ROSE-4610 file (N, C-alpha, C; in Angstrom, 1 decimal, always signed):
// ROSE-4610
residu = [A/A/A/D/D/D/C/C/C/M/M/M/R/R/R/R/R/R/N/N/N/L/L/L/D/D/D/G/G/G/R/R/R/V/V/V/E/E/E/T/T/T/I/I/I/F/F/F/P/P/P/L/L/L/E/E/E/D/D/D/I/I/I/K/K/K/N/N/N/K/K/K/R/R/R/K/K/K/V/V/V/I/I/I/Q/Q/Q/F/F/F/I/I/I/K/K/K/D/D/D/I/I/I/L/L/L/K/K/K/D/D/D/N/N/N/V/V/V/K/K/K/L/L/L/R/R/R/I/I/I/Q/Q/Q/N/N/N/K/K/K/D/D/D/G/G/G/S/S/S/Y/Y/Y/S/S/S/L/L/L/K/K/K/E/E/E/K/K/K/V/V/V/S/S/S/V/V/V]
num = [1/1/1/2/2/2/3/3/3/4/4/4/5/5/5/6/6/6/7/7/7/8/8/8/9/9/9/10/10/10/11/11/11/12/12/12/13/13/13/14/14/14/15/15/15/16/16/16/17/17/17/18/18/18/19/19/19/20/20/20/21/21/21/22/22/22/23/23/23/24/24/24/25/25/25/26/26/26/27/27/27/28/28/28/29/29/29/30/30/30/31/31/31/32/32/32/33/33/33/34/34/34/35/35/35/36/36/36/37/37/37/38/38/38/39/39/39/40/40/40/41/41/41/42/42/42/43/43/43/44/44/44/45/45/45/46/46/46/47/47/47/48/48/48/49/49/49/50/50/50/51/51/51/52/52/52/53/53/53/54/54/54/55/55/55/56/56/56/57/57/57/58/58/58]
x = [-3.3/-2.4/-3.1/-2.6/-3.3/-2.8/-3.4/-3.1/-2.0/-1.1/+0.0/+1.0/+1.5/+2.4/+3.4/+4.0/+5.1/+4.6/+3.2/+2.7/+2.2/+2.2/+1.7/+2.7/+3.8/+4.9/+5.4/+5.4/+5.9/+4.9/+3.7/+2.7/+1.7/+1.3/+0.3/-0.7/-2.0/-3.0/-4.0/-4.5/-5.5/-6.6/-7.7/-8.9/-9.2/-9.5/-10.0/-10.7/-11.7/-12.5/-11.7/-11.8/-11.2/-12.3/-12.6/-13.7/-13.4/-12.2/-11.9/-11.6/-12.4/-12.3/-10.9/-10.2/-8.8/-7.9/-7.9/-7.1/-7.5/-8.8/-9.3/-8.7/-8.8/-8.3/-6.7/-6.0/-4.6/-4.2/-5.0/-4.8/-5.1/-6.2/-6.6/-5.5/-5.0/-4.0/-2.7/-2.4/-1.2/-1.3/-2.4/-2.7/-2.6/-3.2/-3.1/-1.6/-0.9/+0.5/+1.4/+1.2/+1.9/+1.6/+0.4/-0.2/+0.2/+0.8/+1.2/+2.3/+2.1/+3.3/+4.2/+5.1/+6.1/+7.5/+7.7/+9.1/+9.0/+9.9/+10.0/+8.6/+7.9/+6.5/+6.6/+6.0/+6.0/+4.5/+4.5/+3.2/+3.3/+2.1/+2.0/+1.6/+2.4/+2.1/+1.0/+0.5/-0.5/+0.1/+1.4/+2.0/+2.3/+2.1/+2.3/+3.6/+4.5/+5.8/+5.5/+6.5/+6.4/+7.5/+7.1/+8.0/+8.2/+9.4/+9.6/+9.1/+8.2/+7.8/+8.7/+8.9/+9.8/+9.3/+10.3/+9.8/+8.9/+7.8/+6.8/+7.2/+7.2/+7.6/+6.3/+6.5/+5.4/+5.2]
y = [-10.2/-11.1/-12.4/-12.9/-14.2/-15.3/-16.4/-17.6/-18.5/-18.1/-18.9/-19.2/-20.3/-20.7/-19.7/-19.1/-18.1/-17.0/-16.7/-15.6/-16.0/-17.2/-17.8/-18.3/-18.6/-19.1/-18.1/-18.3/-17.5/-16.4/-16.6/-15.6/-16.0/-15.2/-15.5/-14.4/-14.8/-14.0/-14.3/-13.4/-13.7/-12.7/-13.2/-12.2/-12.3/-11.1/-11.1/-9.8/-9.7/-8.5/-7.5/-6.3/-5.2/-4.6/-4.9/-4.5/-3.2/-3.1/-1.9/-0.8/+0.3/+1.5/+2.1/+2.1/+2.7/+1.9/+0.6/-0.3/-0.2/-0.1/-0.1/+1.2/+2.3/+3.5/+3.5/+2.8/+2.6/+1.8/+0.7/-0.2/+0.5/+1.3/+2.0/+3.1/+3.8/+4.7/+4.1/+3.0/+2.2/+1.8/+1.4/+0.9/+2.1/+3.2/+4.5/+4.9/+4.8/+5.3/+4.3/+3.0/+2.1/+2.2/+2.6/+2.7/+4.0/+5.0/+6.3/+6.0/+6.5/+6.3/+7.5/+7.4/+8.6/+8.3/+7.1/+6.7/+6.3/+7.0/+6.7/+6.9/+7.9/+8.1/+8.7/+8.0/+8.5/+8.9/+10.0/+10.5/+10.3/+9.8/+9.5/+10.8/+11.2/+12.4/+12.2/+13.3/+13.0/+12.2/+12.4/+11.7/+10.2/+9.7/+8.4/+8.1/+9.1/+9.1/+9.3/+9.0/+9.1/+10.1/+10.9/+11.8/+11.4/+11.5/+11.2/+12.4/+12.1/+13.2/+13.2/+14.5/+14.7/+13.9/+13.5/+12.7/+13.6/+13.0/+13.7/+13.3/+14.5/+14.2/+13.6/+12.8/+12.1/+12.9]
z = [-5.7/-6.4/-6.9/-7.8/-8.3/-7.4/-7.6/-6.8/-7.3/-8.1/-8.5/-7.3/-7.5/-6.3/-5.9/-6.9/-6.5/-5.8/-5.9/-5.1/-3.7/-3.4/-2.2/-1.3/-1.7/-1.0/+0.0/+1.2/+2.3/+2.6/+2.2/+2.5/+3.5/+4.4/+5.5/+5.5/+5.5/+5.6/+6.7/+7.4/+8.4/+8.5/+9.0/+9.2/+10.7/+11.2/+12.5/+12.7/+13.7/+13.9/+14.8/+14.5/+15.3/+16.1/+17.2/+18.0/+18.8/+19.2/+20.0/+19.1/+19.2/+18.3/+18.2/+19.4/+19.3/+18.6/+18.6/+17.8/+16.4/+16.1/+14.8/+14.0/+14.7/+14.2/+13.9/+14.8/+14.7/+13.5/+13.2/+12.2/+10.8/+10.7/+9.5/+9.2/+10.2/+9.9/+9.4/+10.1/+9.6/+8.1/+7.7/+6.3/+5.4/+5.8/+5.0/+4.8/+5.9/+5.8/+4.9/+5.0/+4.1/+2.7/+2.4/+1.0/+0.2/+1.1/+0.5/-0.5/-1.7/-2.7/-2.6/-1.8/-1.6/-2.0/-2.6/-3.0/-4.5/-5.3/-6.7/-7.4/-7.0/-7.5/-9.0/-9.9/-11.3/-11.8/-12.5/-13.0/-14.5/-15.1/-16.5/-17.2/-18.1/-19.0/-20.0/-20.6/-21.6/-22.9/-23.1/-24.3/-24.0/-22.7/-22.4/-21.7/-21.6/-21.0/-19.5/-18.7/-17.2/-16.7/-15.7/-15.0/-13.6/-13.1/-11.7/-10.9/-9.8/-9.0/-7.9/-7.3/-6.1/-5.0/-4.2/-3.0/-2.1/-1.6/-0.8/+0.7/+1.5/+2.8/+3.6/+4.6/+5.3/+6.6]
């Protein structure tokens, strides 16, 4: 996101090391899960139009 005020209001970011391998794996899996695009997924067709893809089960 850019640094415009509307994008920064109410936003908190933090950085910290994940030294415990078990916790590191949990966080990585959590991030993978939330980044899955399984709701209202659209695929761009060759002609530039979009088609709604069926919901993917998780």
